[in-house]
Structures are given as structure tokens and as C-alpha cells.
N, C-alpha and C positions, 0 to 999 in steps of 0.2 A: 240223408240229404234233405235240403230244405224244400218246402212246398212252394215251387216257383209260381204256382197259380195265385197263391196268397200275395206274394210280392208283386206279381203283375197287376193284381187288383188294386193294391195300394198305389202303384205307379199310375194306374189309370185315373184314380181319384185325384192324384196330385196334378196330372195333366189337365183334368177338367177344371180344377180350381186355379190353375196357373194364371197369375195376373188378375185374378178376380176375387181376391180376399177382401176382408173387411176394410172399410175406409179408415179405420183407426190408424192414426199416424205412427203408432208404435208397432203395428203389425208388419212382419216381414213378408214381402210378396215373393212368391216363387217365380222363377224366370228361366229362360233358356239363354244359353251363351255358347260361343265357339271357343274351344280351348286352343290358345296360341302356342303355349309351351309348358312343359312340366319341370318344376324346380327340384322336387324330390318325390318320395313315395306318397306323401299326403298333401302336397301343395302344388298348385299350378297357376298359370297366368291366363286370363281371358284375352280375347282379341281387342277388348277395350282397355286393357292394361290393369285390370283388377287382379289382385292376388287372392286366391281362394284356398282356404284350409279345410280339409275334409274333417267333419265332426265325428267324435266318438272313437277314433282310432289313433294309433301312434306307430309310425314306421321307423326303421332303424336310421340313426344319424350317419353322417358321412364316414365316420371312423369305425362304424360297427358292421358286423357281418350282415349280409343280405340287403345292405343299402342299395347297391346297384340293381339287384333283382327287383326290389320294390319299385324303384324309380322306372326301370325298364318296363315293368308290367303296366304301370299307370300310363306311361308314354304310349305304349302300344295300344292300350285300351281306349284312351280318350283324346290324344293329341290330334288336332286338326278336325275334330268332330264336334257336332252340336250336342250339348248335354243339358239336362234339366237340373237346376239348382233348387233344392228345397231347404228352407230355413228351419230353425228351432227357436229357442228363446232369445239367444244372443245373436246380434247381427254381425259384430266384428270382435276380434280378439285384441289384446293389448298392442299387437304389432300392426293393427289396422287392416288385417286380412278379413275377408268375408268368411263366415263360418257356415258351411253348407253340407247337406247330404247331396251326393251326385248320382243321378240316374242316367243310364244309357241302355237303350234297347229293352226297357222294362226291368232292368237289373240295378240293384243298389251297389254301386262301385265300392263304397266304403266297406260293405259286407264282404264283397269278393276278395278284397285284399286280406281281410282277416281269415277267411276260409282257406285261402291259398297259403296261409302261414307266412305272409309277408308284412303283416301288421298285427299289433296287439289291440284288443278291445280295451279302451281306456275311458273312464268316466270323467267328463268335464262338466260339472254342474254349472248351470241348470239344464244343459242341452243333452237330454237323455232319452229322447223320443224312441230311438231304435236300439237302445243299449241291450235289451233282451235278445234281439236278433244277433247283435255282435257277440254277445256272450255265448250263444249257441254255436255260432260259427267258430269261435275260438276253441270250444270244447271239441269240435270236429277236427280242427287243425292239430290240436294237441294229441288227440287219439291217433291220428294218422301220422304223427311225428313229421309234419310238413314243414319244410324250410327252417324258420327260426326255432321251431320246436325240436329240431334234430340237429345237434351240433355238427357242423361240417368240418371234417378234417382237411378239406381242400380249400382252406381259407387263404392260402398263399402268404401266410405270415410266418416268420421264423420263430421257433420255439426257444425260449431262454429260461434259465433258472431265475427264481424270484430274487436271488442274490444279485443278479445282473441288472435288475429292472432300473435302478438308479442311473445306469449308463445309457439309457435309451429314452430319456424324457422327450416327449413330443412325437414319438414314433408309435406306430401300430405294431404290436407284438403279441405273441401267445406266450403267456408266462406260466411256468410249471412249478408246482410246489404243493405243500400240505397245509391245510387250514388248521393251525394249531390252537387258535382261540377265536371267539367271536364276541361281539357286543351289540346289543339291540337297545338303542336310546330312543324310547318312545316319544319323549318330549321334543326331541330334535328331528324325529322322523327319519332315522338313519340306522343302517346295519353295517357293521364292520366285520370283514373276514380277514383275520390277521395270519400272516405266514411266518412269524418269528416271535420268540419270547426273549427279551422284551420286544414289543411291536414298534416302538418309536424309531423312525429312521429306516424301517424295512418295509417291503412291499405289502400293501393293503388293498383289499377290494371294498368299494363303496357301493351300497345299494340304498337308494332313496325310497321313502315310504310309498310313493305312488307306483312303484314297481314291485312291491312285495307280493302282490296278488298274481304276478306273472310266473311265480315259481310253484312247484308241486306242494311244497310245505314252506314254513317260515325259514328263510335262508340261513338264519343264525344256527338253527338246530340241524337243518338238512345237510349242510356242508361241513360242519365241524368234524375234525378228525379225518377228513377225506383228502386224498391226493387228487388235484384238479388241474385242468388247463383253462386259463382265462385269457380271452382275446379282447383287445381294445387299445385305445390310445393311452399311453402312460403319461400321467401328469405329475407334477411336483407340488406337494402341499407342505410348506414349512419343513423341507428337507426329507419328506416321506414320499416315495414313489407310490402312485395309486392308479387304479383303473376303476371307473364307474361302469357298472353293468345294469342293464334294465330287463334282462330275461335270460332264459336258459340257452339261447343261441350263443351266448358269450362265455358260458362256463360248462365244462364237461368233467364229470367224475371219472377219473382213471381207475381208481380202486379205493 
């Protein structure tokens, strides 16, 4: 477990410095705000209408397992409450959202989500102040097989054969089949898990480079030759049905 006294100490220092940082116009000033509503597991809206994105973590998207659990956790934890917002190097993302670490009751909420297995530690350069803490939290969640690190058979999605995937474009399904071949394209930052030979026109799993570290080993070698269950929203790409996955919560080795 983490040394809460250390985190409490960090929080205290932040509170002391809140609103009293350098006059440098580029310096991001820490502030307190009240949370009006939660959008998803890593984004919320303040009472002044600002959208805030939690730094250093990534929670499941709406079509992925544990999306609701992550959103519900954040809602229960911070909605309607006053929180401390701590900045890093970047003030806003490309969507105009404030990028912040969120503190409540002396605890770093970003870290809590990772430790609960409801978020992945994800590096977004140059905002890496607490990335070592998130990495430790993720190791703990993975060791405990918490939530997204433990494939849930109770995901309420129908299981279909990979041969049927093309008939369910736009639907969230669990697809069953064997990974017969894989391809890792370093220059494009993508891994393909193919379920048929030839692969064109048949179900394929896509894993982007920023998610490779979320798997125990490189996915192209780890899953090749394995019978798996893959859960997610089936999309069509030039006549090929595919599911993009970002972590082990979406794929289970059957044998």
C-alpha cells in the first residue's frame, strides 16, 4: 500500500501554495473549485462551466468494459464537492479542457482511480509530475487483478464467432476466435491481431502504440496462437470488421 503520509504531505504543500505561485504569466496557479457534474471517468465540469481532464491517467471509453464503474466512482468521489486542482506543465489540451491533478481529503484522485483498477497510468508529455506514483498504483492494481486487470465474464454482451462480426457493425459484442497471425508495424505504431488467413475482410483486433504497455507482454507475441474473447464496439474499416482495444480488460485468453 502507499504511504498516505507522504501523499498527505504533498497535498499540504500544495494547499499552502494554492493561489500563491510565481507571478510568471506562464505559471499555472493551483485553485479550488466545486464539481458540478462528471462526464466520464477522467473528465468533469466545474460550477463555473470549465471542463477538467485528469492528468496522467486514462479511463475506459463509453463502449469499453468498466466505463460505467469508472464514471460512477468519480461521481461518488467528487461530484458536488470542493476539490483542489493542481497543474503541471500544460494548462489545457487540444479540446480546451483544463489539465489537472485533483485532490480531495488529502488524496490524489487520479491515483485512486488507477489503484482501484478503473484507470490506466498513461504518460502525456510533458505532464509527468506524478507518473511514478501512478505507475506504482497500476502495479498494485495489476497484481490484485482489480477491475480492468481482471476480465469480467459478466459484461452483458453477447458472444459471437469472429465470422459473424461483420453482421454487427456499430454494436458492442464479445467476439470469440483464435489469433492465427499478428503484425507489429512500428512506423505506424499499430499491432494487428488477425483471426483468419487471409486476414482481409475478416475480423481483426487493433492495438495502438500508446496502449502496448498496458499488456503483460508485447500483444503481437503474447496473443498469437491463442483462443480469445474480445469485447468492444465493432467498427468497419474498408470492409474489414475490427475492434480497437486498449488493455487486458477487453481481451481474455480462453486457451
